[in-house]
C-alpha positions as CSV (number, residue, x, y, z in Angstrom):
1,M,-49.6,20.0,19.8
2,D,-46.5,22.8,20.5
3,Y,-43.4,21.2,20.5
4,L,-41.4,24.1,20.1
5,G,-42.8,25.6,23.4
6,V,-42.2,22.0,25.1
7,L,-38.7,21.6,23.9
8,T,-37.8,25.2,25.5
9,I,-40.0,26.1,28.6
10,G,-40.9,22.5,29.0
11,Q,-45.0,23.2,28.5
12,T,-47.2,24.0,25.9
13,A,-47.8,27.7,26.2
14,P,-50.5,29.9,24.4
15,D,-48.3,32.6,23.7
16,P,-45.7,31.9,20.5
17,G,-43.5,35.0,21.3
18,R,-42.9,33.5,24.7
19,E,-41.6,30.4,22.9
20,L,-39.5,32.0,20.2
21,A,-37.8,34.3,23.1
22,A,-36.7,31.4,24.8
23,A,-35.4,29.8,21.9
24,G,-33.5,32.8,21.1
25,A,-32.1,33.1,24.7
26,T,-31.0,29.6,24.4
27,V,-29.0,30.1,21.6
28,L,-27.4,33.5,22.7
29,Y,-26.6,31.5,26.0
30,V,-25.2,28.5,24.0
31,T,-23.0,30.8,22.2
32,L,-22.0,33.3,24.7
33,T,-20.8,29.7,26.8
34,G,-19.1,28.5,24.0
35,L,-17.2,31.4,23.3
36,V,-16.3,31.7,26.8
37,G,-15.2,28.1,26.6
38,L,-13.0,29.3,23.6
39,A,-11.4,32.1,25.6
40,V,-10.1,30.0,28.5
41,A,-8.8,27.7,25.8
42,G,-6.4,30.4,24.6
43,L,-5.4,31.5,27.4
44,T,-4.6,28.4,29.2
45,R,-3.5,27.0,25.9
46,S,-5.3,23.6,27.6
47,A,-9.2,22.2,26.1
48,V,-8.8,20.0,29.2
49,A,-8.8,23.1,31.5
50,A,-10.9,24.8,29.4
51,L,-13.4,22.2,29.6
52,C,-13.3,22.0,33.1
53,I,-13.6,25.9,33.7
54,A,-16.7,26.2,31.4
55,V,-18.9,23.3,33.3
56,L,-17.3,24.1,36.8
57,W,-17.8,27.4,36.6
58,P,-21.6,28.3,35.8
59,A,-22.4,24.7,37.7
60,V,-20.3,25.0,41.2
61,L,-18.7,28.3,41.4
62,E,-21.4,30.2,40.5
63,P,-24.2,29.1,43.2
64,L,-21.3,28.9,46.2
65,L,-20.6,32.6,45.3
66,V,-23.9,33.9,45.6
67,A,-24.9,31.9,48.8
68,A,-21.6,32.6,50.5
69,L,-21.5,36.2,49.6
70,R,-25.0,36.8,49.6
71,L,-24.6,38.4,45.8
72,D,-27.4,39.3,43.5
73,P,-28.2,36.2,40.8
74,R,-28.4,39.0,38.7
75,V,-25.2,40.0,38.7
76,V,-22.9,36.9,38.1
77,P,-22.8,36.1,34.1
78,F,-23.8,32.4,34.0
79,T,-26.6,32.7,36.6
80,A,-28.2,36.4,34.7
81,A,-28.1,34.7,31.2
82,K,-30.4,31.3,32.4
83,R,-33.1,33.7,33.8
84,L,-33.4,35.2,29.6
85,A,-34.3,31.2,28.9
86,E,-37.8,32.6,31.1
87,A,-39.0,35.6,29.2
88,R,-41.2,37.0,31.5
89,A,-42.9,40.3,30.2
90,G,-41.2,43.4,31.0
91,E,-37.4,42.1,31.1
92,H,-36.0,43.7,28.2
93,G,-32.7,41.0,27.8
94,Y,-31.0,42.9,30.3
95,E,-29.7,39.9,32.0
96,A,-27.7,38.6,29.3
97,L,-25.4,41.7,30.0
98,P,-22.8,40.0,32.6
99,L,-21.9,37.4,30.4
100,V,-21.7,39.4,27.6
101,A,-19.4,41.4,29.3
102,L,-17.2,38.2,30.7
103,T,-17.5,37.1,26.9
104,A,-15.6,40.4,25.4
105,L,-13.3,40.5,28.6
106,L,-12.1,37.0,27.9
107,L,-12.1,37.3,24.2
108,T,-9.9,40.6,24.3
109,G,-7.4,38.5,26.9
110,S,-7.0,35.7,25.4
111,A,-6.5,37.4,21.7
112,L,-3.9,39.7,23.3
113,A,-2.2,37.1,25.0
114,L,-2.2,34.7,21.4
115,A,-0.7,37.7,19.8
116,R,2.3,37.8,22.4
117,R,2.8,34.4,22.5
118,D,2.3,33.3,18.8
119,V,4.5,35.5,16.9
C-alpha cells in the first residue's frame, strides 16, 4: 500500500516523485502560511486577529476576489500556492512566488513595526 501517496494526493500513485513533490509543496505551504500568521500577529499585536486573518484570507477573501474581479488564480497568493500540491508535469514551482512575496512583505513590515514600537 502506498501510504505517502494516499496522505498527500488522496490516491495511490505509480510515480513516487509526484508524491514527494506534493509532500514538499504541503510543507512549503504550511510553513509560509504560518509565517504570514506570525507577521500579521506582529503587525496587529493581536493573536486573535492574526488567526482570523490567516484562516479567512485563503478560505473567504481570495475566492471572492477571484470571482468578483475575475482575477487569474495564479496571482492570488494562497490559491496559487495550493496548486503546488497538484504537482503536474511541466510546472516548475513558480506558483509559490506570490505567497513568498506576500510573506516577505509582511515579515518586513512586521519587523519594522516591532523595531519602532518595542524600543
